[in-house]
DSSP file (Angstrom, degrees, kcal/mol; ACC not computed):
  #  RESIDUE AA STRUCTURE BP1 BP2  ACC     N-H-->O    O-->H-N    N-H-->O    O-->H-N    TCO  KAPPA ALPHA  PHI   PSI    X-CA   Y-CA   Z-CA
    1    1 A Q              0   0    0      0, 0.0    26,-0.5     0, 0.0     2,-0.4   0.000 360.0 360.0 360.0 159.4   12.4  -10.6    6.8
    2    2 A V        -     0   0    0     24,-0.2     2,-0.4    96,-0.1    24,-0.2  -0.823 360.0-132.3-100.8 143.2   12.3   -7.1    5.4
    3    3 A Q  E     -A   25   0A   0     22,-3.4    22,-1.9    -2,-0.4     2,-0.4  -0.806  24.2-163.3 -94.7 136.4   11.7   -4.1    7.6
    4    4 A L  E     -A   24   0A   0    112,-0.4   114,-0.4    -2,-0.4     2,-0.4  -0.962  12.3-175.5-126.9 137.9    9.1   -1.6    6.3
    5    5 A V  E     -A   23   0A   0     18,-2.0    18,-2.7    -2,-0.4     2,-0.2  -0.971  11.7-154.7-134.6 119.4    8.4    2.0    7.3
    6    6 A E  E     +A   22   0A   0     -2,-0.4     2,-0.3    16,-0.2    16,-0.2  -0.574  18.6 165.8 -89.9 153.5    5.5    4.0    5.9
    7    7 A S  E     +A   21   0A   0     14,-2.1    14,-2.8    -2,-0.2   113,-0.1  -0.972  39.9  68.7-155.6 165.6    5.3    7.7    5.6
    8    8 A G        +     0   0    0     -2,-0.3    11,-0.2     1,-0.3    14,-0.0   0.378  60.5 135.2 105.4  -3.4    3.3   10.5    3.9
    9    9 A G        +     0   0    0     12,-0.1     2,-0.3    85,-0.1    -1,-0.3  -0.157  21.4 127.4 -70.3 171.5    0.0   10.2    5.8
   10   10 A G  E     -d  122   0B   0    111,-0.9   113,-2.8   110,-0.1     2,-0.5  -0.984  58.3 -58.5 168.0-170.8   -1.9   13.2    7.0
   11   11 A L  E     +d  123   0B   0     -2,-0.3     2,-0.3   111,-0.2   113,-0.2  -0.901  56.8 162.8-103.7 122.0   -5.2   15.2    7.2
   12   12 A V  E     -d  124   0B   0    111,-2.8   113,-2.9    -2,-0.5     2,-0.2  -0.895  36.4-106.4-135.9 165.0   -6.5   16.3    3.8
   13   13 A Q  E >   -d  125   0B   0     -2,-0.3     3,-1.8   111,-0.2    73,-0.2  -0.605  47.6 -88.5 -89.5 152.4   -9.8   17.5    2.3
   14   14 A A  T 3  S+     0   0    0    111,-2.6    73,-0.2     1,-0.2    -1,-0.1  -0.305 112.7  30.9 -56.8 140.9  -11.9   15.4    0.0
   15   15 A G  T 3  S+     0   0    0     71,-3.0    70,-0.5     1,-0.3    -1,-0.2   0.279  98.4 105.4  93.1 -10.4  -11.0   15.6   -3.6
   16   16 A T    <   -     0   0    0     -3,-1.8    70,-2.3    70,-0.2    -1,-0.3  -0.308  64.5-114.5 -96.3-176.6   -7.4   16.2   -3.0
   17   17 A S        -     0   0    0     67,-0.2     2,-0.3    68,-0.2    67,-0.2  -0.787  23.3-178.4-120.4 160.6   -4.3   14.0   -3.4
   18   18 A L  E     - B   0  83A   0     65,-2.4    65,-3.3    -2,-0.3     2,-0.5  -0.979  15.2-145.8-154.2 145.6   -1.7   12.3   -1.2
   19   19 A R  E     - B   0  82A   0     -2,-0.3     2,-0.3   -11,-0.2    63,-0.2  -0.970  12.0-161.0-119.3 123.9    1.3   10.1   -1.8
   20   20 A L  E     - B   0  81A   0     61,-2.6    61,-2.1    -2,-0.5     2,-0.3  -0.754   6.1-158.0 -97.8 148.7    2.3    7.4    0.6
   21   21 A S  E     -AB   7  80A   0    -14,-2.8   -14,-2.1    -2,-0.3     2,-0.4  -0.930   8.2-162.0-124.3 151.5    5.8    5.9    0.7
   22   22 A C  E     -AB   6  79A   0     57,-2.4    57,-2.2    -2,-0.3     2,-0.4  -0.954  10.7-160.9-132.9 111.0    7.0    2.6    2.1
   23   23 A A  E     -AB   5  78A   0    -18,-2.7   -18,-2.0    -2,-0.4     2,-0.3  -0.811   9.6-158.8 -98.6 133.8   10.8    2.4    2.6
   24   24 A A  E     +A    4   0A   0     53,-2.8     2,-0.3    -2,-0.4   -20,-0.2  -0.835  15.0 169.4-114.5 147.9   12.2   -1.1    2.9
   25   25 A S  E     +A    3   0A   0    -22,-1.9   -22,-3.4    -2,-0.3     2,-0.8  -0.971  47.4  42.9-148.7 161.3   15.5   -2.4    4.5
   26   26 A G  S    S+     0   0    0     -2,-0.3   -24,-0.2   -24,-0.2     3,-0.1  -0.876 101.0  35.7 109.9-107.4   16.9   -5.7    5.3
   27   27 A R  S    S-     0   0    0     -2,-0.8     2,-0.4   -26,-0.5   -24,-0.1  -0.241 108.0 -67.0 -77.7 170.7   16.4   -8.3    2.7
   28   28 A T    >   -     0   0    0      1,-0.2     3,-1.9     2,-0.1     4,-0.2  -0.472  42.6-151.2 -66.4 115.0   16.5   -7.6   -1.0
   29   29 A F  G >  S+     0   0    0     -2,-0.4     3,-1.9     1,-0.3    -1,-0.2   0.854  92.2  61.1 -56.0 -40.7   13.5   -5.5   -1.8
   30   30 A S  G 3  S+     0   0    0      1,-0.3    -1,-0.3    44,-0.2    -2,-0.1   0.574  90.3  71.9 -70.0  -6.1   13.1   -6.7   -5.3
   31   31 A S  G <  S+     0   0    0     -3,-1.9    70,-0.7     2,-0.0     2,-0.3   0.615  91.2  76.8 -76.8 -13.1   12.6  -10.2   -4.0
   32   32 A Y  E <  S-E  100   0B   0     -3,-1.9     2,-0.3    -4,-0.2    69,-0.0  -0.764  71.3-136.3-112.5 142.3    9.1   -9.3   -2.7
   33   33 A E  E     -E   99   0B   0     66,-2.5    66,-2.8    -2,-0.3     2,-0.3  -0.720  38.0-151.9 -77.8 146.0    5.7   -8.8   -4.0
   34   34 A M  E     +EF  98  51B   0     17,-2.2    17,-2.7    -2,-0.3     2,-0.3  -0.862  18.1 176.4-126.1 155.5    4.4   -5.7   -2.2
   35   35 A A  E     -EF  97  50B   0     62,-2.2    62,-2.3    -2,-0.3     2,-0.4  -0.991  24.1-134.0-153.3 158.7    1.0   -4.4   -1.2
   36   36 A W  E     +EF  96  49B   0     13,-3.1    12,-2.4    -2,-0.3    13,-1.7  -0.970  25.5 178.0-112.4 133.5   -0.9   -1.7    0.5
   37   37 A F  E     -EF  95  47B   0     58,-2.8    58,-2.7    -2,-0.4     2,-0.3  -0.843   9.5-156.3-123.3 165.3   -3.7   -2.5    2.9
   38   38 A R  E     -EF  94  46B   0      8,-2.6     8,-3.3    -2,-0.3     2,-0.4  -0.995   6.1-159.8-145.4 153.8   -5.8   -0.2    5.0
   39   39 A Q  E     -E   93   0B   0     54,-2.2    54,-2.4    -2,-0.3     6,-0.2  -0.958   6.7-160.3-138.8 116.3   -7.8   -0.4    8.2
   40   40 A A    >   -     0   0    0      4,-0.4     3,-2.3    -2,-0.4    52,-0.1  -0.579  45.8 -75.3 -88.1 158.0  -10.6    1.9    9.3
   41   41 A P  T 3  S+     0   0    0      0, 0.0    -1,-0.1     0, 0.0     3,-0.1  -0.248 118.7   5.5 -53.9 130.3  -11.7    2.2   12.9
   42   42 A G  T 3  S+     0   0    0      1,-0.2     2,-0.3    -3,-0.1    -2,-0.0   0.550 113.5 101.0  74.5   6.8  -13.8   -0.8   13.9
   43   43 A K  S <  S-     0   0    0     -3,-2.3    -1,-0.2     1,-0.0     2,-0.1  -0.803  75.4-101.2-121.4 164.4  -13.2   -2.6   10.6
   44   44 A E        -     0   0    0     -2,-0.3    -4,-0.4     1,-0.1     2,-0.2  -0.418  48.3 -90.0 -78.5 156.6  -11.0   -5.4    9.4
   45   45 A R        -     0   0    0     -6,-0.2     2,-0.3    -2,-0.1    -6,-0.2  -0.473  52.2-163.1 -64.2 134.8   -7.8   -4.7    7.5
   46   46 A E  E     -F   38   0B   0     -8,-3.3    -8,-2.6    -2,-0.2     2,-0.1  -0.930  20.3-105.2-129.8 151.6   -8.6   -4.7    3.8
   47   47 A F  E     +F   37   0B   0     -2,-0.3   -10,-0.2    61,-0.2     3,-0.1  -0.417  35.2 167.2 -68.9 140.2   -6.6   -4.9    0.6
   48   48 A A  E     -     0   0B   0    -12,-2.4    13,-2.4     1,-0.4     2,-0.3   0.669  60.5 -19.5-118.3 -51.0   -6.1   -1.7   -1.4
   49   49 A A  E     -FG  36  60B   0    -13,-1.7   -13,-3.1    11,-0.2    -1,-0.4  -0.993  50.3-162.9-159.8 154.1   -3.4   -2.5   -4.0
   50   50 A A  E     -FG  35  59B   0      9,-2.3     9,-2.0    -2,-0.3     2,-0.3  -0.970   3.8-162.0-140.6 157.2   -0.5   -4.8   -4.9
   51   51 A I  E     -FG  34  58B   0    -17,-2.7   -17,-2.2    -2,-0.3     7,-0.2  -0.999  22.4-115.8-142.9 141.9    2.4   -4.8   -7.2
   52   52 A S        -     0   0    0      5,-2.6     3,-0.3    -2,-0.3   -20,-0.1  -0.127  39.9 -97.7 -71.1 171.5    4.7   -7.5   -8.6
   53   53 A W  S    S+     0   0    0      1,-0.3   -21,-0.2   -22,-0.1    -1,-0.1   0.794 125.6  37.1 -66.9 -27.8    8.4   -7.7   -7.8
   54   54 A R  S    S-     0   0    0    -23,-0.1    -1,-0.3    19,-0.0    20,-0.1   0.572 111.4-118.4 -95.6 -10.3    9.4   -6.0  -11.0
   55   55 A G  S    S+     0   0    0     -3,-0.3    -2,-0.1     2,-0.2    17,-0.1   0.523  82.5 116.3  90.5   4.2    6.5   -3.6  -11.0
   56   56 A G  S    S+     0   0    0      1,-0.1     2,-0.4    -5,-0.0    -3,-0.0   0.625  70.4  50.0 -84.6 -13.3    5.0   -4.8  -14.2
   57   57 A S        +     0   0    0      2,-0.0    -5,-2.6    48,-0.0     2,-0.3  -0.987  63.9 177.0-128.3 136.0    1.8   -6.2  -12.7
   58   58 A T  E     -G   51   0B   0     -2,-0.4     2,-0.3    -7,-0.2    -7,-0.2  -0.905   9.8-165.3-132.6 161.2   -0.6   -4.4  -10.4
   59   59 A R  E     -G   50   0B   0     -9,-2.0    -9,-2.3    -2,-0.3     2,-0.3  -0.990   8.3-167.4-148.3 142.1   -3.9   -5.2   -8.8
   60   60 A Y  E     -G   49   0B   0     -2,-0.3   -11,-0.2   -11,-0.2     2,-0.1  -0.946  25.9-113.6-132.8 149.8   -6.5   -2.9   -7.1
   61   61 A A    >>  -     0   0    0    -13,-2.4     3,-1.4    -2,-0.3     4,-1.3  -0.497  36.2-117.3 -69.4 151.4   -9.5   -3.2   -4.9
   62   62 A D  T 34 S+     0   0    0      1,-0.3     3,-0.2     2,-0.2    -1,-0.1   0.840 112.3  64.1 -60.4 -32.5  -12.6   -2.0   -6.7
   63   63 A S  T 34 S+     0   0    0      1,-0.2    -1,-0.3     3,-0.0   -15,-0.1   0.701 114.9  28.7 -67.8 -19.0  -13.0    0.8   -4.1
   64   64 A V  T X> S+     0   0    0     -3,-1.4     3,-2.3   -16,-0.2     4,-2.2   0.506  85.9 125.9-117.8  -7.6   -9.8    2.5   -5.2
   65   65 A K  T 3< S+     0   0    0     -4,-1.3     4,-0.1     1,-0.3   -16,-0.0  -0.272  80.5  16.3 -60.4 134.7   -9.5    1.5   -8.8
   66   66 A G  T 34 S+     0   0    0      2,-0.5    -1,-0.3     1,-0.1     3,-0.1   0.252 126.0  58.0  87.4 -12.9   -9.0    4.5  -11.0
   67   67 A R  T <4 S+     0   0    0     -3,-2.3    17,-1.9     1,-0.2     2,-0.3   0.681  98.3  54.3-116.6 -30.8   -8.1    6.8   -8.1
   68   68 A F  E  <  -C   83   0A   0     -4,-2.2    -2,-0.5    15,-0.2     2,-0.4  -0.802  60.4-164.7-108.8 147.7   -5.0    5.1   -6.5
   69   69 A T  E     -C   82   0A   0     13,-2.3    13,-3.0    -2,-0.3     2,-0.4  -0.983   5.4-157.0-134.1 124.2   -1.8    4.1   -8.3
   70   70 A I  E     +C   81   0A   0     -2,-0.4     2,-0.3    11,-0.2    11,-0.2  -0.787  23.1 158.9 -97.9 140.5    0.8    1.7   -6.8
   71   71 A S  E     -C   80   0A   0      9,-1.7     9,-3.0    -2,-0.4     2,-0.3  -0.952  20.2-154.2-152.0 168.0    4.4    1.8   -7.9
   72   72 A R  E     -C   79   0A   0     -2,-0.3     2,-0.5     7,-0.3     7,-0.2  -0.996  12.0-154.0-149.1 150.6    7.8    0.9   -6.8
   73   73 A D  E > > -C   78   0A   0      5,-3.1     5,-2.0    -2,-0.3     3,-0.9  -0.914   9.3-172.4-125.0 101.6   11.4    1.8   -7.3
   74   74 A N  T 3 5S+     0   0    0     -2,-0.5     3,-0.4     1,-0.3   -44,-0.2   0.780  84.8  60.6 -68.1 -25.6   13.6   -1.1   -6.6
   75   75 A A  T 3 5S+     0   0    0      1,-0.2    -1,-0.3    -3,-0.1   -46,-0.0   0.809 113.8  37.4 -68.9 -28.1   16.8    1.0   -6.9
   76   76 A K  T < 5S-     0   0    0     -3,-0.9    -1,-0.2     2,-0.2    -2,-0.2   0.362 105.2-127.1-101.0   1.6   15.5    3.0   -4.0
   77   77 A N  T   5 +     0   0    0     -4,-0.5   -53,-2.8    -3,-0.4     2,-0.4   0.893  68.7 126.1  52.6  42.4   14.0    0.2   -2.1
   78   78 A T  E   < -BC  23  73A   0     -5,-2.0    -5,-3.1   -55,-0.2     2,-0.3  -0.978  45.7-161.5-137.1 142.8   10.7    2.1   -1.9
   79   79 A M  E     -BC  22  72A   0    -57,-2.2   -57,-2.4    -2,-0.4     2,-0.3  -0.901  15.8-158.0-118.8 152.8    7.1    1.6   -2.8
   80   80 A Y  E     -BC  21  71A   0     -9,-3.0    -9,-1.7    -2,-0.3     2,-0.4  -0.898  16.5-159.4-130.1 155.4    4.5    4.3   -3.3
   81   81 A L  E     -BC  20  70A   0    -61,-2.1   -61,-2.6    -2,-0.3     2,-0.7  -0.891  12.0-161.8-134.1 107.2    0.8    4.8   -3.3
   82   82 A Q  E     -BC  19  69A   0    -13,-3.0   -13,-2.3    -2,-0.4     2,-0.5  -0.787  11.6-165.8 -88.0 120.7   -0.5    7.8   -5.2
   83   83 A M  E     +BC  18  68A   0    -65,-3.3   -65,-2.4    -2,-0.7     2,-0.3  -0.934   9.2 178.2-113.7 123.9   -4.0    8.6   -4.0
   84   84 A S        +     0   0    0    -17,-1.9   -67,-0.2    -2,-0.5   -68,-0.1  -0.808  60.2  18.7-122.2 161.4   -6.2   11.0   -5.9
   85   85 A N  S    S-     0   0    0    -70,-0.5    -1,-0.2    -2,-0.3   -68,-0.2   0.908  85.2-158.1  47.1  50.9   -9.7   12.3   -5.6
   86   86 A L        -     0   0    0    -70,-2.3   -71,-3.0    -3,-0.2   -70,-0.2  -0.254   8.1-157.9 -65.9 147.8   -9.7   11.1   -2.0
   87   87 A K    >   -     0   0    0    -73,-0.2     3,-2.2    -3,-0.1     4,-0.2  -0.848  31.1-110.0-122.3 157.3  -13.0   10.5   -0.2
   88   88 A P  G >  S+     0   0    0      0, 0.0     3,-1.6     0, 0.0    36,-0.3   0.813 117.5  63.6 -57.9 -28.4  -13.9   10.5    3.5
   89   89 A E  G 3  S+     0   0    0      1,-0.3   -49,-0.0   -49,-0.0    -3,-0.0   0.572  88.6  69.6 -75.3  -5.9  -14.4    6.7    3.2
   90   90 A D  G <  S+     0   0    0     -3,-2.2    -1,-0.3    34,-0.0     2,-0.2   0.518  70.8 121.3 -82.1  -6.8  -10.6    6.4    2.4
   91   91 A T    <   +     0   0    0     -3,-1.6     2,-0.3    -4,-0.2    32,-0.2  -0.418  40.6 106.0 -62.7 124.5   -9.9    7.4    6.0
   92   92 A A  E    S- H   0 122B   0     30,-2.0    30,-2.6    -2,-0.2     2,-0.6  -0.969  76.1 -80.2-177.2 169.5   -7.9    4.6    7.6
   93   93 A V  E     -EH  39 121B   0    -54,-2.4   -54,-2.2    -2,-0.3     2,-0.5  -0.871  48.4-145.8 -87.4 127.0   -4.4    3.6    8.8
   94   94 A Y  E     -EH  38 120B   0     26,-3.0    26,-1.8    -2,-0.6     2,-0.4  -0.846  16.3-170.3-102.1 128.3   -2.5    2.5    5.7
   95   95 A Y  E     -E   37   0B   0    -58,-2.7   -58,-2.8    -2,-0.5     2,-0.3  -0.914  13.7-145.2-116.8 140.8    0.0   -0.4    5.9
   96   96 A C  E     -E   36   0B   0     -2,-0.4    21,-2.0   -60,-0.2     2,-0.3  -0.802  22.1-171.5 -98.1 153.6    2.5   -1.6    3.5
   97   97 A A  E     -EI  35 116B   0    -62,-2.3   -62,-2.2    -2,-0.3     2,-0.4  -0.984  13.6-150.3-144.9 149.5    3.3   -5.3    3.4
   98   98 A A  E     +EI  34 115B   0     17,-2.2    16,-1.6    -2,-0.3    17,-1.5  -0.960  17.9 172.1-123.9 141.4    5.7   -7.6    1.7
   99   99 A G  E     -E   33   0B   0    -66,-2.8   -66,-2.5    -2,-0.4    14,-0.1  -0.919  38.3 -79.7-141.0 167.1    5.3  -11.2    0.6
  100  100 A P  E     -E   32   0B   0      0, 0.0     2,-0.2     0, 0.0   -68,-0.1  -0.276  52.2 -96.7 -68.6 151.7    7.1  -13.9   -1.3
  101  101 A R        -     0   0    0    -70,-0.7     2,-0.3   -49,-0.0   -69,-0.1  -0.486  51.3-177.4 -66.8 135.8    7.2  -13.9   -5.1
  102  102 A R        -     0   0    0     -2,-0.2     2,-0.2     2,-0.1    -3,-0.0  -0.923  29.0-114.8-132.0 155.4    4.5  -16.3   -6.4
  103  103 A A  S    S+     0   0    0     -2,-0.3     0, 0.0     3,-0.0     0, 0.0  -0.591  82.7  29.3 -78.1 154.7    3.4  -17.6   -9.7
  104  104 A G  S    S-     0   0    0     -2,-0.2    -2,-0.1     3,-0.0     3,-0.1  -0.432 106.6 -10.5  93.4-167.8   -0.2  -16.6  -10.6
  105  105 A P  S    S-     0   0    0      0, 0.0     2,-0.1     0, 0.0   -46,-0.1  -0.216  79.0 -91.7 -68.7 156.4   -2.2  -13.5   -9.7
  106  106 A L        -     0   0    0    -48,-0.1     2,-0.2     1,-0.1   -54,-0.1  -0.429  49.5-112.6 -65.7 143.1   -1.1  -11.0   -7.1
  107  107 A Q        -     0   0    0      1,-0.1    -1,-0.1    -2,-0.1   -48,-0.1  -0.502  28.6-175.6 -86.0 145.3   -2.5  -11.9   -3.7
  108  108 A I        +     0   0    0     -2,-0.2     2,-0.3   -61,-0.1   -61,-0.2   0.390  51.7 102.5-116.7   1.1   -5.1   -9.8   -1.8
  109  109 A G  S >  S-     0   0    0      1,-0.1     3,-1.4   -63,-0.1     4,-0.2  -0.635  70.6-132.0 -89.9 144.5   -5.3  -11.7    1.5
  110  110 A V  G >  S+     0   0    0     -2,-0.3     3,-1.7     1,-0.3    -1,-0.1   0.893 107.0  58.9 -56.3 -42.2   -3.7  -10.4    4.7
  111  111 A S  G 3  S+     0   0    0      1,-0.3    -1,-0.3     3,-0.0    -2,-0.0   0.620  90.8  70.8 -68.7 -12.0   -2.2  -13.9    5.3
  112  112 A S  G <  S+     0   0    0     -3,-1.4     2,-0.4   -13,-0.1    -1,-0.3   0.552  93.6  63.5 -78.6  -8.5   -0.4  -13.8    2.0
  113  113 A Y    <   -     0   0    0     -3,-1.7   -14,-0.3    -4,-0.2   -79,-0.0  -0.955  56.2-177.5-122.5 136.1    2.0  -11.2    3.3
  114  114 A D        +     0   0    0    -16,-1.6     2,-0.4    -2,-0.4   -15,-0.2   0.395  64.3  62.9-120.0   3.7    4.4  -11.8    6.2
  115  115 A S  E     -I   98   0B   0    -17,-1.5   -17,-2.2  -114,-0.1     2,-0.3  -0.999  62.7-179.8-128.1 135.8    6.2   -8.4    6.7
  116  116 A W  E     -I   97   0B   0     -2,-0.4  -112,-0.4   -19,-0.2   -19,-0.2  -0.963  21.4-133.6-134.8 147.7    4.3   -5.3    7.8
  117  117 A G        -     0   0    0    -21,-2.0  -112,-0.2    -2,-0.3     3,-0.1  -0.315  35.4-105.6 -85.6-179.9    5.0   -1.7    8.5
  118  118 A Q        -     0   0    0   -114,-0.4  -113,-0.1     1,-0.2   -23,-0.1   0.602  62.4-116.3 -86.9  -9.1    3.6    0.1   11.5
  119  119 A G        -     0   0    0    -23,-0.1     2,-0.4     1,-0.1   -24,-0.2   0.098  15.4-123.3  95.8 154.1    1.1    2.1    9.5
  120  120 A T  E     - H   0  94B   0    -26,-1.8   -26,-3.0  -113,-0.1     2,-0.3  -0.998  25.6-121.0-137.0 134.3    0.4    5.7    8.6
  121  121 A Q  E     - H   0  93B   0     -2,-0.4  -111,-0.9   -28,-0.2     2,-0.5  -0.538  23.6-172.6 -79.5 132.2   -2.8    7.6    9.3
  122  122 A V  E     -dH  10  92B   0    -30,-2.6   -30,-2.0    -2,-0.3     2,-0.5  -0.990   4.5-176.4-121.5 122.1   -4.8    9.1    6.4
  123  123 A T  E     -d   11   0B   0   -113,-2.8  -111,-2.8    -2,-0.5     2,-0.6  -0.972   6.2-166.4-121.9 122.2   -7.7   11.2    7.3
  124  124 A V  E     -d   12   0B   0     -2,-0.5     2,-0.3   -36,-0.3  -111,-0.2  -0.927   8.8-156.4-111.9 119.4  -10.0   12.7    4.6
  125  125 A S  E      d   13   0B   0   -113,-2.9  -111,-2.6    -2,-0.6    -2,-0.0  -0.685 360.0 360.0 -94.5 147.7  -12.4   15.4    5.7
  126  126 A S              0   0    0     -2,-0.3    -1,-0.1  -113,-0.2  -113,-0.1   0.443 360.0 360.0 -90.5 360.0  -15.5   16.2    3.8
């Protein structure tokens, strides 16, 4: 398994931007499809964005499309989530996740990913 550590969360005002990072160690980072999920208080963990092992393919939840950008740097074993025009409803703990490379579309289900970070809190004030 790969070990994942998120960073970059914080308290920000609505309309501003924030960039999250996910540093990976252990197994070969480029072997994995990667994703960001988030979990708000009292709600289930939900998919936000995913990226293919080479970074050439991405997928977004409708709620973040056009505002969030997922990227990765395999040379640095790091994945990013650039979040712009943040809204109070974006408030959540954000988790990065790694899963096996698959044929077909990028996966959006929690069960499709088997390595998880500890999460980083993002709070957006109105």
